[in-house]
N, C-alpha and C positions, 0 to 999 in steps of 0.2 A: 304708847303709839305715837302720840303727838309730840312728845320729847325727842324721839328718835327721827321723826320726819323734819323737825326744826333743826336738829343737828345736820342731817343729810343737807337741807337746804342752804345752811349757814356756811357748811365746811366744804361741801362738794358741789352742789348745783350752782350756787352764786359765788363761787370761791374767787373768780376773776373780776366781781363786780367791786365798786367802791366800797370801802370798810364804812363809809357813812350810811350806805343803803342796804348793806347786807342784812342787819337785824330786821329791818322793816320787810324785806323781800322774804326772809325766812318766815316771818310771822304771816304773810300773805299767803305763803305755801301751806302752812298748817290750816289757815283759813279756808283755802281751796278744798282740803280734805275734810272740813267740818260743814261748810255752809251748804253746798248742794246735796251730799249725802244726808245731812241733817233734814233738809226741806223735804227729800224723797221719803225718807224713813218716817218723819214726822206725819206726813200726808198718809203714808200707809198705816200707821198706828191709829190715826184718827178714823180712817175708813174702816179698818178691821174692828173697831169698837162699836157693837150694836146699840150700846146704852150711852153713846156719846152725849155730852152736854156739859154746860159750864160746871156743874157740880157732880159730876159722874166719877165714881172711885176709879182710881188709876189702874190701869191694866199693866200686865208684865211687858208688853211691847212698849207701851208708853214711858215705862220706867227706864227701859233699856236706852230709848231716845234721850231722856232726861240725864241719864248718866253719861252718854257720849259726849252731850254738850257741856257737862260739867267738867269733863277732862279737857275738852278744848279751852274753855275759859279759864281753867286753873292754869294750863301750860301758858296761854297769852298773857295772863295776869303776870306770871313770873318773867315773862319777856319784858314787859313794860316796867317791872320793879328793878329789873338788872339793867336796862338799856335807856328807859325813858322814865325815870322817877319823877321828872318835872311834869309829866304829861298826867296831870291830876284828874282831867275830865275822863280819859279813857280808863284810868285805873278806877275811879268812882264807878263808870259804866260798868265794868267787868265785876266789881264787888256787889253792885246792886242786882245784875243780872244772876250772878251765882246765889244771891239771897232768894231770889224769886224762884229759881229752879230748886234749890235745896229745901226750901220750905215746902214746896209743893210735893216734892219726892219722899222726904223723910218726916215732914212735920205733921201734915195733914191728910196725905195720902189720896186727896182728891183735888179735882182742878186741873188735872194733867191736859185735859182738852184745851181749856182756856189758854194754858202757857205754851203748849205745843203749837197751837194756830198762831200765836204771836211768833213763835220761833220760826215756824215756816214762812210768814209773812218778812220777818227780818232777813232770813237767808235766802229767800228766792232770787235775790239780786247779787248774791255773794260772788257767784263766777265772774259776772260782768264786772263787779266792782273790783275785785283782786287783779284781774288782767288789766284793767284801767290803773289801778294805783301801781302795779309793777311797770306798765309802760310810762306813767308819769314820772317814776323814779329814775328811769333810764333814758328819757326823751332828751335830755341835754347832750347824752353821750351817744347816743345811737339813732340814726336816722329812721329805721324800722320802727324803734320803739316810739318816736315822735309821730310817726303816721298812725301807728296802732291807737295811740292816745286821742288823736284828732278824730279817727273813724269811731272810736267807742264813746267819747264824750257825749254827743248829742243823744243816742239811744240808751246810754246808761243813765244820764239825767233823767230823760223822760220815764223810763221804768221806775226809777228809784222815786220819783215825784209822785206817780200814780200809787204806788204801793204804800210809801210812807205818808204822803200828803192827803190820800183819800180812803184807800181800802183799811189801812191801820187805824186811823182816827174813827171810822164807821164801825169797826169790830170794837173797838175800845167802848164806844158809846153803847153798843148792845150789851157789852159785858158789865158795864157800870150799872146800867138800867137794871139788869138781872140781879146783881149782888145787893145794889141798894134796895131792891124791893123785897129782900129777905129770903130770896131763892135758895141762898146757900146756909141760911141759919141752922145751926146744931152740927154741920158738917165742916165748913170753912169759917174759923173764926174772923170776926169783923177785922180785927188788927192785922190778919195775914191778907185778906183781899184788899182792904184799904192800902196797904204797903204795896201790894201788886200794882194797883192801880195807879199809885204816885210815881213808883219806878217807870212804868211804861209810858204814861203821860210825859213825864219828863224827857225819856228817851226820845220818843217821837217828836217833842217839841224841839230837841236838839238837832235831830236828824232833818227836820223842816228847815231850821235856820242854816245848817250845813249846806243843803242842796240848793237853797236861795242864794248863798254867797257863790256857789259855782255857777249857778245861771246868770248872776250878775257879772262875774268874770269872764265867762264866755260871751256875754253880749258885749263887754268893753272891748274884748280881744277882736271880735268880729266888726265891730264899729271903727276900730282903729285900723284894721286891714282896708275896710272900704275906703275909709279918709285917704289912706295912702295911695289907693288905686285911682281915686278922684284927682289927687294932686299929681 
């Protein structure tokens, strides 16, 4: 499904766009078809599980959500390996994410609650982020895209900062306390949950650095405009 959506975006929807941004735009398209649906499905899967908890057994609904995300990350990984082999950070991110999802889904069959909550937090900003990314790619060629980019920047940065800078770290703290306290002993091996924690903490750290740089860039841009008006 994601492969077909990618081809549709690359060869049809974005066929008149610059060849330099068509691959990234097709990647954004499949991300749009993954992010918000995954956040909605993930939330529904969590709510539907009456025995939810950090160490609860994976339900059929939760496994479906994990499979859906596996398909997306595999397709986007192929995209990076074909068009952006030098982007080691994103390739490593996708491989690490797939490791977490696959071990949760197929190795231990427990802890989907933990992984899916993190997935929901990661994807709740997806629609806004992808719209912002598409506008950023076209802003130098299209005035409307430039206006959309400017309009989305502040709310997107704010939402992303709250989710990745506060909610995500707080949830990770709760998760670490539970697992380190032995709450998953006998169900989720130590090497599995430790690897999950390492992957997610690194991902959150990179996200915080990324959004911090965007805030700085926005501040510099607005400061320059203010200086130009004063002059």
